[in-house]
Biopython code that builds the backbone (N, CA, C, O; Angstrom):
import numpy as np
from Bio.PDB.StructureBuilder import StructureBuilder

atoms = [
    (1, "MET", "N", (104.617, 128.459, 100.624)),
    (1, "MET", "CA", (105.530, 127.548, 99.955)),
    (1, "MET", "C", (105.621, 126.234, 100.728)),
    (1, "MET", "O", (105.592, 125.157, 100.133)),
    (2, "TYR", "N", (105.732, 126.325, 102.051)),
    (2, "TYR", "CA", (105.828, 125.120, 102.879)),
    (2, "TYR", "C", (104.607, 124.232, 102.693)),
    (2, "TYR", "O", (104.745, 123.017, 102.555)),
    (3, "ALA", "N", (103.418, 124.818, 102.688)),
    (3, "ALA", "CA", (102.180, 124.036, 102.545)),
    (3, "ALA", "C", (102.139, 123.313, 101.200)),
    (3, "ALA", "O", (101.702, 122.165, 101.127)),
    (4, "ALA", "N", (102.583, 123.964, 100.157)),
    (4, "ALA", "CA", (102.585, 123.331, 98.832)),
    (4, "ALA", "C", (103.517, 122.130, 98.802)),
    (4, "ALA", "O", (103.169, 121.078, 98.267)),
    (5, "PHE", "N", (104.709, 122.291, 99.382)),
    (5, "PHE", "CA", (105.647, 121.175, 99.431)),
    (5, "PHE", "C", (105.118, 120.046, 100.318)),
    (5, "PHE", "O", (105.274, 118.868, 99.994)),
    (6, "LYS", "N", (104.495, 120.413, 101.430)),
    (6, "LYS", "CA", (103.978, 119.396, 102.350)),
    (6, "LYS", "C", (102.870, 118.577, 101.689)),
    (6, "LYS", "O", (102.869, 117.349, 101.772)),
    (7, "HIS", "N", (101.936, 119.252, 101.038)),
    (7, "HIS", "CA", (100.842, 118.531, 100.383)),
    (7, "HIS", "C", (101.346, 117.701, 99.196)),
    (7, "HIS", "O", (100.871, 116.588, 98.966)),
    (8, "SER", "N", (102.287, 118.235, 98.462)),
    (8, "SER", "CA", (102.884, 117.470, 97.366)),
    (8, "SER", "C", (103.595, 116.231, 97.907)),
    (8, "SER", "O", (103.463, 115.137, 97.358)),
    (9, "HIS", "N", (104.342, 116.412, 98.978)),
    (9, "HIS", "CA", (105.067, 115.308, 99.616)),
    (9, "HIS", "C", (104.088, 114.216, 100.059)),
    (9, "HIS", "O", (104.333, 113.030, 99.838)),
    (10, "MET", "N", (102.999, 114.614, 100.673)),
    (10, "MET", "CA", (102.009, 113.634, 101.133)),
    (10, "MET", "C", (101.371, 112.909, 99.950)),
    (10, "MET", "O", (101.113, 111.708, 100.028)),
    (11, "LEU", "N", (101.115, 113.621, 98.865)),
    (11, "LEU", "CA", (100.569, 112.981, 97.669)),
    (11, "LEU", "C", (101.548, 111.952, 97.119)),
    (11, "LEU", "O", (101.156, 110.834, 96.783)),
    (12, "PHE", "N", (102.821, 112.326, 97.026)),
    (12, "PHE", "CA", (103.828, 111.397, 96.507)),
    (12, "PHE", "C", (103.984, 110.178, 97.419)),
    (12, "PHE", "O", (104.270, 109.079, 96.944)),
    (13, "ILE", "N", (103.797, 110.369, 98.717)),
    (13, "ILE", "CA", (103.853, 109.241, 99.661)),
    (13, "ILE", "C", (102.747, 108.244, 99.347)),
    (13, "ILE", "O", (102.997, 107.045, 99.225)),
    (14, "VAL", "N", (101.544, 108.740, 99.219)),
    (14, "VAL", "CA", (100.395, 107.860, 98.951)),
    (14, "VAL", "C", (100.579, 107.142, 97.618)),
    (14, "VAL", "O", (100.357, 105.935, 97.526)),
    (15, "VAL", "N", (100.981, 107.872, 96.597)),
    (15, "VAL", "CA", (101.178, 107.270, 95.282)),
    (15, "VAL", "C", (102.284, 106.213, 95.343)),
    (15, "VAL", "O", (102.145, 105.138, 94.760)),
    (16, "SER", "N", (103.365, 106.508, 96.036)),
    (16, "SER", "CA", (104.476, 105.565, 96.153)),
    (16, "SER", "C", (104.035, 104.269, 96.813)),
    (16, "SER", "O", (104.354, 103.178, 96.340)),
    (17, "PHE", "N", (103.305, 104.398, 97.903)),
    (17, "PHE", "CA", (102.848, 103.207, 98.618)),
    (17, "PHE", "C", (101.861, 102.397, 97.776)),
    (17, "PHE", "O", (101.959, 101.172, 97.711)),
    (18, "LEU", "N", (100.919, 103.074, 97.137)),
    (18, "LEU", "CA", (99.945, 102.366, 96.308)),
    (18, "LEU", "C", (100.623, 101.670, 95.129)),
    (18, "LEU", "O", (100.246, 100.555, 94.767)),
    (19, "LEU", "N", (101.606, 102.312, 94.537)),
    (19, "LEU", "CA", (102.338, 101.687, 93.432)),
    (19, "LEU", "C", (103.086, 100.444, 93.908)),
    (19, "LEU", "O", (103.089, 99.417, 93.229)),
    (20, "PHE", "N", (103.718, 100.540, 95.074)),
    (20, "PHE", "CA", (104.440, 99.377, 95.610)),
    (20, "PHE", "C", (103.479, 98.220, 95.859)),
    (20, "PHE", "O", (103.740, 97.088, 95.452)),
    (21, "GLU", "N", (102.376, 98.510, 96.523)),
    (21, "GLU", "CA", (101.404, 97.460, 96.829)),
    (21, "GLU", "C", (100.851, 96.852, 95.530)),
    (21, "GLU", "O", (100.725, 95.632, 95.421)),
    (22, "PHE", "N", (100.526, 97.694, 94.558)),
    (22, "PHE", "CA", (99.973, 97.222, 93.287)),
    (22, "PHE", "C", (100.988, 96.363, 92.534)),
    (22, "PHE", "O", (100.640, 95.317, 91.986)),
    (23, "ARG", "N", (102.247, 96.812, 92.513)),
    (23, "ARG", "CA", (103.288, 96.049, 91.828)),
    (23, "ARG", "C", (103.505, 94.695, 92.498)),
    (23, "ARG", "O", (103.777, 93.705, 91.818)),
    (24, "TYR", "N", (103.388, 94.645, 93.813)),
    (24, "TYR", "CA", (103.551, 93.364, 94.504)),
    (24, "TYR", "C", (102.395, 92.424, 94.160)),
    (24, "TYR", "O", (102.608, 91.237, 93.914)),
    (25, "VAL", "N", (101.188, 92.949, 94.145)),
    (25, "VAL", "CA", (100.023, 92.125, 93.791)),
    (25, "VAL", "C", (100.178, 91.593, 92.365)),
    (25, "VAL", "O", (99.919, 90.416, 92.116)),
    (26, "LEU", "N", (100.592, 92.436, 91.439)),
    (26, "LEU", "CA", (100.818, 91.981, 90.068)),
    (26, "LEU", "C", (101.877, 90.881, 90.017)),
    (26, "LEU", "O", (101.743, 89.913, 89.268)),
    (27, "LYS", "N", (102.918, 91.036, 90.811)),
    (27, "LYS", "CA", (103.984, 90.030, 90.869)),
    (27, "LYS", "C", (103.434, 88.704, 91.365)),
    (27, "LYS", "O", (103.704, 87.656, 90.778)),
    (28, "VAL", "N", (102.670, 88.747, 92.437)),
    (28, "VAL", "CA", (102.090, 87.522, 93.004)),
    (28, "VAL", "C", (101.149, 86.859, 92.005)),
    (28, "VAL", "O", (101.114, 85.633, 91.896)),
    (29, "MET", "N", (100.388, 87.672, 91.277)),
    (29, "MET", "CA", (99.445, 87.145, 90.289)),
    (29, "MET", "C", (100.133, 86.764, 88.971)),
    (29, "MET", "O", (99.495, 86.280, 88.036)),
    (30, "LYS", "N", (101.467, 86.997, 88.922)),
    (30, "LYS", "CA", (102.260, 86.700, 87.725)),
    (30, "LYS", "C", (101.753, 87.452, 86.487)),
    (30, "LYS", "O", (101.696, 86.903, 85.386)),
    (31, "LYS", "N", (101.395, 88.700, 86.694)),
    (31, "LYS", "CA", (100.941, 89.573, 85.606)),
    (31, "LYS", "C", (102.089, 90.514, 85.228)),
    (31, "LYS", "O", (102.866, 90.919, 86.094)),
    (32, "PRO", "N", (102.200, 90.862, 83.951)),
    (32, "PRO", "CA", (103.250, 91.806, 83.551)),
    (32, "PRO", "C", (102.954, 93.216, 84.086)),
    (32, "PRO", "O", (101.798, 93.622, 84.203)),
    (33, "GLN", "N", (104.019, 93.943, 84.403)),
    (33, "GLN", "CA", (103.840, 95.288, 84.944)),
    (33, "GLN", "C", (103.767, 96.349, 83.859)),
    (33, "GLN", "O", (103.152, 97.395, 84.065)),
    (34, "GLY", "N", (104.360, 96.111, 82.746)),
    (34, "GLY", "CA", (104.344, 97.104, 81.684)),
    (34, "GLY", "C", (105.366, 98.202, 81.918)),
    (34, "GLY", "O", (105.907, 98.348, 83.014)),
    (35, "LYS", "N", (105.614, 98.957, 80.888)),
    (35, "LYS", "CA", (106.643, 100.006, 80.937)),
    (35, "LYS", "C", (106.300, 101.114, 81.943)),
    (35, "LYS", "O", (107.172, 101.600, 82.663)),
    (36, "PHE", "N", (105.032, 101.501, 81.981)),
    (36, "PHE", "CA", (104.623, 102.571, 82.896)),
    (36, "PHE", "C", (104.973, 102.225, 84.338)),
    (36, "PHE", "O", (105.515, 103.061, 85.060)),
    (37, "LEU", "N", (104.668, 101.001, 84.765)),
    (37, "LEU", "CA", (104.906, 100.608, 86.155)),
    (37, "LEU", "C", (106.364, 100.296, 86.458)),
    (37, "LEU", "O", (106.719, 100.072, 87.615)),
    (38, "THR", "N", (107.203, 100.280, 85.447)),
    (38, "THR", "CA", (108.630, 100.130, 85.709)),
    (38, "THR", "C", (109.344, 101.479, 85.744)),
    (38, "THR", "O", (110.422, 101.597, 86.326)),
    (39, "ILE", "N", (108.745, 102.498, 85.123)),
    (39, "ILE", "CA", (109.378, 103.822, 85.070)),
    (39, "ILE", "C", (108.756, 104.800, 86.060)),
    (39, "ILE", "O", (109.476, 105.475, 86.797)),
    (40, "PHE", "N", (107.433, 104.884, 86.087)),
    (40, "PHE", "CA", (106.757, 105.909, 86.893)),
    (40, "PHE", "C", (107.095, 105.866, 88.385)),
    (40, "PHE", "O", (107.254, 106.928, 88.986)),
    (41, "PRO", "N", (107.211, 104.688, 89.013)),
    (41, "PRO", "CA", (107.563, 104.700, 90.444)),
    (41, "PRO", "C", (108.882, 105.418, 90.737)),
    (41, "PRO", "O", (109.021, 106.047, 91.786)),
    (42, "HIS", "N", (109.846, 105.330, 89.822)),
    (42, "HIS", "CA", (111.130, 106.012, 90.031)),
    (42, "HIS", "C", (110.959, 107.527, 89.940)),
    (42, "HIS", "O", (111.575, 108.270, 90.703)),
    (43, "ILE", "N", (110.131, 107.979, 89.016)),
    (43, "ILE", "CA", (109.854, 109.414, 88.897)),
    (43, "ILE", "C", (109.147, 109.911, 90.149)),
    (43, "ILE", "O", (109.522, 110.937, 90.716)),
    (44, "ASN", "N", (108.123, 109.183, 90.578)),
    (44, "ASN", "CA", (107.369, 109.568, 91.773)),
    (44, "ASN", "C", (108.269, 109.583, 93.010)),
    (44, "ASN", "O", (108.204, 110.515, 93.812)),
    (45, "ASP", "N", (109.104, 108.560, 93.166)),
    (45, "ASP", "CA", (109.963, 108.489, 94.341)),
    (45, "ASP", "C", (111.025, 109.585, 94.336)),
    (45, "ASP", "O", (111.433, 110.062, 95.395)),
    (46, "THR", "N", (111.470, 109.981, 93.152)),
    (46, "THR", "CA", (112.407, 111.099, 93.060)),
    (46, "THR", "C", (111.725, 112.395, 93.519)),
    (46, "THR", "O", (112.308, 113.180, 94.268)),
    (47, "LEU", "N", (110.509, 112.604, 93.070)),
    (47, "LEU", "CA", (109.759, 113.794, 93.505)),
    (47, "LEU", "C", (109.471, 113.733, 95.003)),
    (47, "LEU", "O", (109.495, 114.761, 95.680)),
    (48, "LEU", "N", (109.204, 112.561, 95.514)),
    (48, "LEU", "CA", (108.990, 112.366, 96.956)),
    (48, "LEU", "C", (110.239, 112.776, 97.732)),
    (48, "LEU", "O", (110.147, 113.494, 98.727)),
    (49, "LEU", "N", (111.384, 112.329, 97.284)),
    (49, "LEU", "CA", (112.640, 112.671, 97.946)),
    (49, "LEU", "C", (112.938, 114.164, 97.854)),
    (49, "LEU", "O", (113.360, 114.775, 98.836)),
    (50, "VAL", "N", (112.722, 114.751, 96.685)),
    (50, "VAL", "CA", (112.985, 116.185, 96.498)),
    (50, "VAL", "C", (112.083, 117.024, 97.405)),
    (50, "VAL", "O", (112.550, 117.976, 98.030)),
    (51, "THR", "N", (110.803, 116.679, 97.480)),
    (51, "THR", "CA", (109.909, 117.459, 98.344)),
    (51, "THR", "C", (110.246, 117.239, 99.820)),
    (51, "THR", "O", (110.118, 118.163, 100.623)),
    (52, "GLY", "N", (110.671, 116.037, 100.185)),
    (52, "GLY", "CA", (111.053, 115.772, 101.572)),
    (52, "GLY", "C", (112.276, 116.574, 101.987)),
    (52, "GLY", "O", (112.294, 117.174, 103.062)),
    (53, "VAL", "N", (113.289, 116.586, 101.144)),
    (53, "VAL", "CA", (114.497, 117.370, 101.429)),
    (53, "VAL", "C", (114.154, 118.858, 101.458)),
    (53, "VAL", "O", (114.658, 119.598, 102.304)),
    (54, "SER", "N", (113.307, 119.290, 100.544)),
    (54, "SER", "CA", (112.891, 120.700, 100.515)),
    (54, "SER", "C", (112.156, 121.085, 101.792)),
    (54, "SER", "O", (112.396, 122.155, 102.351)),
    (55, "LEU", "N", (111.267, 120.220, 102.252)),
    (55, "LEU", "CA", (110.543, 120.493, 103.505)),
    (55, "LEU", "C", (111.498, 120.616, 104.680)),
    (55, "LEU", "O", (111.372, 121.529, 105.497)),
    (56, "ALA", "N", (112.455, 119.695, 104.766)),
    (56, "ALA", "CA", (113.426, 119.745, 105.864)),
    (56, "ALA", "C", (114.239, 121.035, 105.805)),
    (56, "ALA", "O", (114.519, 121.646, 106.836)),
    (57, "PHE", "N", (114.614, 121.444, 104.598)),
    (57, "PHE", "CA", (115.383, 122.677, 104.426)),
    (57, "PHE", "C", (114.551, 123.902, 104.794)),
    (57, "PHE", "O", (115.014, 124.768, 105.537)),
    (58, "ILE", "N", (113.327, 123.978, 104.278)),
    (58, "ILE", "CA", (112.459, 125.135, 104.552)),
    (58, "ILE", "C", (112.164, 125.247, 106.041)),
    (58, "ILE", "O", (112.167, 126.346, 106.596)),
    (59, "ALA", "N", (111.910, 124.115, 106.690)),
    (59, "ALA", "CA", (111.577, 124.134, 108.119)),
    (59, "ALA", "C", (112.807, 124.278, 109.007)),
    (59, "ALA", "O", (112.680, 124.502, 110.211)),
    (60, "GLY", "N", (113.986, 124.153, 108.426)),
    (60, "GLY", "CA", (115.215, 124.285, 109.204)),
    (60, "GLY", "C", (115.504, 123.074, 110.075)),
    (60, "GLY", "O", (116.187, 123.190, 111.093)),
    (61, "PHE", "N", (114.991, 121.916, 109.686)),
    (61, "PHE", "CA", (115.243, 120.704, 110.465)),
    (61, "PHE", "C", (116.691, 120.271, 110.293)),
    (61, "PHE", "O", (117.257, 120.356, 109.203)),
    (62, "ASN", "N", (117.274, 119.809, 111.382)),
    (62, "ASN", "CA", (118.629, 119.295, 111.385)),
    (62, "ASN", "C", (118.552, 117.830, 111.791)),
    (62, "ASN", "O", (118.023, 117.501, 112.853)),
    (63, "ILE", "N", (119.074, 116.964, 110.956)),
    (63, "ILE", "CA", (118.986, 115.535, 111.222)),
    (63, "ILE", "C", (119.660, 115.162, 112.552)),
    (63, "ILE", "O", (119.270, 114.183, 113.188)),
    (64, "PHE", "N", (120.654, 115.927, 112.966)),
    (64, "PHE", "CA", (121.363, 115.630, 114.197)),
    (64, "PHE", "C", (120.624, 116.129, 115.433)),
    (64, "PHE", "O", (120.939, 115.726, 116.552)),
    (65, "GLU", "N", (119.654, 116.993, 115.235)),
    (65, "GLU", "CA", (118.858, 117.513, 116.351)),
    (65, "GLU", "C", (117.457, 116.911, 116.396)),
    (65, "GLU", "O", (116.810, 116.939, 117.442)),
    (66, "GLN", "N", (116.988, 116.377, 115.292)),
    (66, "GLN", "CA", (115.643, 115.814, 115.193)),
    (66, "GLN", "C", (115.751, 114.295, 115.074)),
    (66, "GLN", "O", (115.933, 113.768, 113.976)),
    (67, "SER", "N", (115.638, 113.593, 116.199)),
    (67, "SER", "CA", (115.804, 112.133, 116.168)),
    (67, "SER", "C", (114.740, 111.462, 115.306)),
    (67, "SER", "O", (115.004, 110.428, 114.693)),
    (68, "TRP", "N", (113.541, 112.039, 115.254)),
    (68, "TRP", "CA", (112.486, 111.439, 114.444)),
    (68, "TRP", "C", (112.830, 111.501, 112.960)),
    (68, "TRP", "O", (112.499, 110.586, 112.206)),
    (69, "LEU", "N", (113.496, 112.579, 112.538)),
    (69, "LEU", "CA", (113.883, 112.720, 111.139)),
    (69, "LEU", "C", (114.989, 111.728, 110.793)),
    (69, "LEU", "O", (114.974, 111.122, 109.721)),
    (70, "ALA", "N", (115.936, 111.568, 111.693)),
    (70, "ALA", "CA", (116.998, 110.577, 111.484)),
    (70, "ALA", "C", (116.406, 109.173, 111.404)),
    (70, "ALA", "O", (116.818, 108.369, 110.567)),
    (71, "ALA", "N", (115.444, 108.879, 112.270)),
    (71, "ALA", "CA", (114.792, 107.562, 112.248)),
    (71, "ALA", "C", (114.052, 107.344, 110.928)),
    (71, "ALA", "O", (114.069, 106.239, 110.387)),
    (72, "LYS", "N", (113.405, 108.388, 110.408)),
    (72, "LYS", "CA", (112.704, 108.278, 109.124)),
    (72, "LYS", "C", (113.677, 107.982, 107.989)),
    (72, "LYS", "O", (113.385, 107.164, 107.117)),
    (73, "ILE", "N", (114.807, 108.629, 107.997)),
    (73, "ILE", "CA", (115.790, 108.432, 106.929)),
    (73, "ILE", "C", (116.369, 107.021, 106.989)),
    (73, "ILE", "O", (116.518, 106.366, 105.958)),
    (74, "ILE", "N", (116.693, 106.557, 108.180)),
    (74, "ILE", "CA", (117.189, 105.185, 108.332)),
    (74, "ILE", "C", (116.116, 104.196, 107.894)),
    (74, "ILE", "O", (116.405, 103.233, 107.184)),
    (75, "ALA", "N", (114.881, 104.435, 108.318)),
    (75, "ALA", "CA", (113.774, 103.548, 107.949)),
    (75, "ALA", "C", (113.522, 103.584, 106.445)),
    (75, "ALA", "O", (113.110, 102.579, 105.866)),
    (76, "LEU", "N", (113.763, 104.726, 105.807)),
    (76, "LEU", "CA", (113.601, 104.819, 104.357)),
    (76, "LEU", "C", (114.529, 103.846, 103.643)),
    (76, "LEU", "O", (114.112, 103.161, 102.709)),
    (77, "PHE", "N", (115.787, 103.783, 104.078)),
    (77, "PHE", "CA", (116.729, 102.836, 103.487)),
    (77, "PHE", "C", (116.280, 101.392, 103.716)),
    (77, "PHE", "O", (116.422, 100.549, 102.831)),
    (78, "LEU", "N", (115.743, 101.111, 104.897)),
    (78, "LEU", "CA", (115.212, 99.770, 105.166)),
    (78, "LEU", "C", (114.021, 99.474, 104.261)),
    (78, "LEU", "O", (113.911, 98.376, 103.715)),
    (79, "TYR", "N", (113.132, 100.451, 104.104)),
    (79, "TYR", "CA", (111.956, 100.293, 103.242)),
    (79, "TYR", "C", (112.377, 99.971, 101.808)),
    (79, "TYR", "O", (111.800, 99.093, 101.166)),
    (80, "ILE", "N", (113.377, 100.679, 101.317)),
    (80, "ILE", "CA", (113.863, 100.429, 99.960)),
    (80, "ILE", "C", (114.418, 99.008, 99.855)),
    (80, "ILE", "O", (114.115, 98.287, 98.904)),
    (81, "GLY", "N", (115.217, 98.617, 100.820)),
    (81, "GLY", "CA", (115.787, 97.268, 100.808)),
    (81, "GLY", "C", (114.730, 96.187, 100.872)),
    (81, "GLY", "O", (114.782, 95.214, 100.120)),
    (82, "PHE", "N", (113.770, 96.355, 101.767)),
    (82, "PHE", "CA", (112.688, 95.369, 101.879)),
    (82, "PHE", "C", (111.824, 95.357, 100.618)),
    (82, "PHE", "O", (111.356, 94.301, 100.191)),
    (83, "GLY", "N", (111.618, 96.520, 100.031)),
    (83, "GLY", "CA", (110.838, 96.607, 98.799)),
    (83, "GLY", "C", (111.522, 95.884, 97.647)),
    (83, "GLY", "O", (110.871, 95.188, 96.868)),
    (84, "VAL", "N", (112.829, 96.051, 97.544)),
    (84, "VAL", "CA", (113.588, 95.337, 96.513)),
    (84, "VAL", "C", (113.481, 93.831, 96.752)),
    (84, "VAL", "O", (113.282, 93.065, 95.809)),
    (85, "LEU", "N", (113.611, 93.413, 97.997)),
    (85, "LEU", "CA", (113.468, 91.994, 98.330)),
    (85, "LEU", "C", (112.088, 91.485, 97.921)),
    (85, "LEU", "O", (111.966, 90.402, 97.348)),
    (86, "ALA", "N", (111.063, 92.259, 98.213)),
    (86, "ALA", "CA", (109.696, 91.856, 97.891)),
    (86, "ALA", "C", (109.466, 91.730, 96.391)),
    (86, "ALA", "O", (108.804, 90.797, 95.937)),
    (87, "LEU", "N", (110.007, 92.661, 95.629)),
    (87, "LEU", "CA", (109.721, 92.697, 94.198)),
    (87, "LEU", "C", (110.694, 91.896, 93.339)),
    (87, "LEU", "O", (110.365, 91.530, 92.211)),
    (88, "LYS", "N", (111.880, 91.622, 93.858)),
    (88, "LYS", "CA", (112.894, 90.941, 93.046)),
    (88, "LYS", "C", (113.086, 89.470, 93.404)),
    (88, "LYS", "O", (113.587, 88.709, 92.575)),
    (89, "SER", "N", (112.707, 89.045, 94.600)),
    (89, "SER", "CA", (112.887, 87.640, 94.959)),
    (89, "SER", "C", (111.569, 86.903, 94.798)),
    (89, "SER", "O", (110.585, 87.457, 94.307)),
    (90, "SER", "N", (111.567, 85.665, 95.213)),
    (90, "SER", "CA", (110.355, 84.860, 95.049)),
    (90, "SER", "C", (110.078, 84.073, 96.322)),
    (90, "SER", "O", (110.918, 83.986, 97.218)),
    (91, "GLY", "N", (108.880, 83.502, 96.379)),
    (91, "GLY", "CA", (108.498, 82.652, 97.498)),
    (91, "GLY", "C", (108.388, 83.396, 98.809)),
    (91, "GLY", "O", (107.928, 84.537, 98.862)),
    (92, "ILE", "N", (108.821, 82.724, 99.871)),
    (92, "ILE", "CA", (108.685, 83.268, 101.226)),
    (92, "ILE", "C", (109.555, 84.509, 101.416)),
    (92, "ILE", "O", (109.177, 85.415, 102.159)),
    (93, "LYS", "N", (110.719, 84.565, 100.753)),
    (93, "LYS", "CA", (111.572, 85.756, 100.849)),
    (93, "LYS", "C", (110.842, 86.989, 100.333)),
    (93, "LYS", "O", (110.928, 88.065, 100.924)),
    (94, "SER", "N", (110.131, 86.826, 99.239)),
    (94, "SER", "CA", (109.369, 87.929, 98.664)),
    (94, "SER", "C", (108.263, 88.374, 99.618)),
    (94, "SER", "O", (108.061, 89.569, 99.834)),
    (95, "PHE", "N", (107.555, 87.410, 100.183)),
    (95, "PHE", "CA", (106.463, 87.736, 101.109)),
    (95, "PHE", "C", (106.994, 88.428, 102.370)),
    (95, "PHE", "O", (106.412, 89.409, 102.834)),
    (96, "ILE", "N", (108.099, 87.915, 102.921)),
    (96, "ILE", "CA", (108.696, 88.542, 104.104)),
    (96, "ILE", "C", (109.143, 89.968, 103.767)),
    (96, "ILE", "O", (108.945, 90.880, 104.570)),
    (97, "GLY", "N", (109.738, 90.167, 102.599)),
    (97, "GLY", "CA", (110.128, 91.512, 102.174)),
    (97, "GLY", "C", (108.931, 92.435, 102.081)),
    (97, "GLY", "O", (108.998, 93.595, 102.488)),
    (98, "PHE", "N", (107.833, 91.918, 101.545)),
    (98, "PHE", "CA", (106.602, 92.704, 101.423)),
    (98, "PHE", "C", (106.069, 93.117, 102.796)),
    (98, "PHE", "O", (105.736, 94.283, 103.012)),
    (99, "VAL", "N", (105.989, 92.165, 103.713)),
    (99, "VAL", "CA", (105.475, 92.460, 105.058)),
    (99, "VAL", "C", (106.383, 93.467, 105.766)),
    (99, "VAL", "O", (105.898, 94.417, 106.381)),
    (100, "LEU", "N", (107.696, 93.261, 105.678)),
    (100, "LEU", "CA", (108.627, 94.180, 106.343)),
    (100, "LEU", "C", (108.608, 95.565, 105.696)),
    (100, "LEU", "O", (108.707, 96.572, 106.397)),
    (101, "ALA", "N", (108.483, 95.627, 104.373)),
    (101, "ALA", "CA", (108.402, 96.930, 103.698)),
    (101, "ALA", "C", (107.143, 97.665, 104.130)),
    (101, "ALA", "O", (107.183, 98.865, 104.401)),
    (102, "THR", "N", (106.026, 96.950, 104.194)),
    (102, "THR", "CA", (104.761, 97.570, 104.602)),
    (102, "THR", "C", (104.842, 98.058, 106.049)),
    (102, "THR", "O", (104.402, 99.166, 106.356)),
    (103, "ALA", "N", (105.401, 97.237, 106.933)),
    (103, "ALA", "CA", (105.549, 97.630, 108.341)),
    (103, "ALA", "C", (106.477, 98.840, 108.469)),
    (103, "ALA", "O", (106.221, 99.738, 109.270)),
    (104, "THR", "N", (107.540, 98.861, 107.687)),
    (104, "THR", "CA", (108.477, 99.987, 107.724)),
    (104, "THR", "C", (107.805, 101.251, 107.219)),
    (104, "THR", "O", (108.023, 102.330, 107.771)),
    (105, "PHE", "N", (106.995, 101.135, 106.183)),
    (105, "PHE", "CA", (106.255, 102.284, 105.672)),
    (105, "PHE", "C", (105.347, 102.847, 106.775)),
    (105, "PHE", "O", (105.301, 104.059, 106.986)),
    (106, "ILE", "N", (104.639, 101.979, 107.462)),
    (106, "ILE", "CA", (103.746, 102.415, 108.549)),
    (106, "ILE", "C", (104.554, 103.119, 109.640)),
    (106, "ILE", "O", (104.123, 104.145, 110.166)),
    (107, "PHE", "N", (105.722, 102.573, 109.980)),
    (107, "PHE", "CA", (106.595, 103.215, 110.969)),
    (107, "PHE", "C", (106.980, 104.620, 110.510)),
    (107, "PHE", "O", (106.931, 105.565, 111.298)),
    (108, "ILE", "N", (107.363, 104.764, 109.242)),
    (108, "ILE", "CA", (107.770, 106.072, 108.719)),
    (108, "ILE", "C", (106.623, 107.078, 108.827)),
    (108, "ILE", "O", (106.826, 108.212, 109.260)),
    (109, "VAL", "N", (105.441, 106.666, 108.440)),
    (109, "VAL", "CA", (104.284, 107.572, 108.486)),
    (109, "VAL", "C", (103.958, 107.960, 109.930)),
    (109, "VAL", "O", (103.738, 109.136, 110.219)),
    (110, "LEU", "N", (103.928, 106.990, 110.828)),
    (110, "LEU", "CA", (103.619, 107.295, 112.229)),
    (110, "LEU", "C", (104.691, 108.170, 112.862)),
    (110, "LEU", "O", (104.384, 109.044, 113.672)),
    (111, "THR", "N", (105.939, 107.940, 112.499)),
    (111, "THR", "CA", (107.029, 108.778, 113.006)),
    (111, "THR", "C", (106.869, 110.214, 112.521)),
    (111, "THR", "O", (107.097, 111.156, 113.280)),
    (112, "ALA", "N", (106.480, 110.383, 111.271)),
    (112, "ALA", "CA", (106.273, 111.732, 110.732)),
    (112, "ALA", "C", (105.107, 112.429, 111.419)),
    (112, "ALA", "O", (105.176, 113.624, 111.706)),
    (113, "ILE", "N", (104.052, 111.695, 111.679)),
    (113, "ILE", "CA", (102.871, 112.288, 112.321)),
    (113, "ILE", "C", (103.158, 112.658, 113.768)),
    (113, "ILE", "O", (102.822, 113.755, 114.213)),
    (114, "LYS", "N", (103.782, 111.739, 114.504)),
    (114, "LYS", "CA", (104.011, 111.954, 115.936)),
    (114, "LYS", "C", (105.269, 112.754, 116.235)),
    (114, "LYS", "O", (105.454, 113.226, 117.357)),
    (115, "LYS", "N", (106.135, 112.908, 115.236)),
    (115, "LYS", "CA", (107.425, 113.610, 115.400)),
    (115, "LYS", "C", (108.273, 112.967, 116.501)),
    (115, "LYS", "O", (108.989, 113.643, 117.239)),
    (116, "THR", "N", (108.166, 111.654, 116.583)),
    (116, "THR", "CA", (109.008, 110.886, 117.501)),
    (116, "THR", "C", (109.163, 109.482, 116.947)),
    (116, "THR", "O", (108.211, 108.926, 116.399)),
    (117, "PRO", "N", (110.361, 108.893, 117.081)),
    (117, "PRO", "CA", (110.547, 107.530, 116.601)),
    (117, "PRO", "C", (110.004, 106.490, 117.581)),
    (117, "PRO", "O", (109.964, 105.298, 117.276)),
    (118, "TYR", "N", (109.589, 106.952, 118.753)),
    (118, "TYR", "CA", (109.068, 106.037, 119.766)),
    (118, "TYR", "C", (107.545, 105.978, 119.623)),
    (118, "TYR", "O", (106.832, 106.891, 120.038)),
    (119, "LEU", "N", (107.070, 104.895, 119.033)),
    (119, "LEU", "CA", (105.671, 104.809, 118.707)),
    (119, "LEU", "C", (104.803, 104.415, 119.888)),
    (119, "LEU", "O", (103.585, 104.591, 119.855)),
    (120, "ILE", "N", (105.425, 103.882, 120.931)),
    (120, "ILE", "CA", (104.678, 103.493, 122.127)),
    (120, "ILE", "C", (105.047, 104.451, 123.248)),
    (120, "ILE", "O", (106.224, 104.690, 123.517)),
    (121, "GLY", "N", (104.035, 104.992, 123.891)),
    (121, "GLY", "CA", (104.302, 105.837, 125.039)),
    (121, "GLY", "C", (104.094, 107.278, 124.832)),
    (121, "GLY", "O", (104.297, 108.069, 125.753)),
]
sb = StructureBuilder()
sb.init_structure("model")
sb.init_model(0)
sb.init_chain("A")
sb.init_seg("    ")
for serial, (resi, resn, name, xyz) in enumerate(atoms, 1):
    if name == "N":
        sb.init_residue(resn, " ", resi, " ")
    sb.init_atom(name, np.array(xyz, "f"), 0.0, 1.0, " ", f" {name:<3s}", serial, name[0])
structure = sb.get_structure()
């Protein structure tokens, strides 16, 4: 059961990131996103969250004992905020939001892989 949730979670991560990057490129190119790209990311992100919470529950992780998990959750909120900035604003604010969202995503992935919020050392 754990392996199924883990692989599903990783798939939803990749899809979420690719959708964000694609939506930003469409925004920059001033192309319409269409109904699919306005609805599907929310469905995918909901499944991503459900599998993440399920994994933490199955593995018995406690946010107060696992600093890397707490860092991922805090970074997730930052990623969402930066993503909204990237997709909803314009000009340099949008670009800065995009760069910060991408950097935050990389931090989240590296934190999950290394099981530590300290990426150096």
